[in-house]
C-alpha positions, 0 to 999 in steps of 0.5 A, a space after each residue: 917595679 912590675 909588682 907595683 905597676 901591676 897592682 896600681 893599674 888593677 887598683 885603678 881599674 877596680 876603683 874606677 880611677 883613671 881607668 873606668 871600671 867598666 873598661 875590659 881587663 886587657 890592660 891589666 891582663 897584658 901587665 899581669 901576663 907579660 910584665 908581671 908574670 913572666 917577669 918574675 917567672 924569669 927572675 926566679 930562674 935567676 934567683 935559683 941559679 944564684 942559690 937564693 932559695 927565698 928569692 926564687 920561691 918569692 918570685 916564682 910564687 908571685 909570678 905563678 899568681 899573676 900568670 893565673 890571674 891573666 888566664 882567669 881574665 882571657 875569655 878563650 881559656 873559658 875558665 870563668 864560663 866553667 867555674 861557680 865561684 861564689 858558692 865554692 869560695 864562700 864555703 872554703 872561706 867558712 872551712 878555713 875559718 872554723 879550722 883556724 879557730 879550732 887550731 888556735 883554740 885547741 877546740 876539737 868541736 871547731 875541728 870536727 865542724 871544719 871536717 863536716 863542713 868540708 865534706 859538705 863542700 866536696 859536693 859543691 865542688 
């Protein structure tokens, strides 16, 4: 339930439906942190106690994702101000694309190109 509600509200905000796109992310952030983030983290603890490794992994990963999303949205933490995301994420996408092509096609040149591009990307970060 919490995953569906958080994704629904976030999608409505991004699409500008029901919640205007120019509205602050306060509703999405509160759902991401309180409802989905901590809710899944608590569910992970219960699944871990029940020896359900898959459930514990799935819930903790999803809870950590939504908590990190909330931290990025809260301006007090200053994550957005100190992060140059566009260049870094674009470079990382190129690296992963080259490495994936090299791995699936067994092409050493693509893997080498991914490695070289990775070295260049470290200077961007």
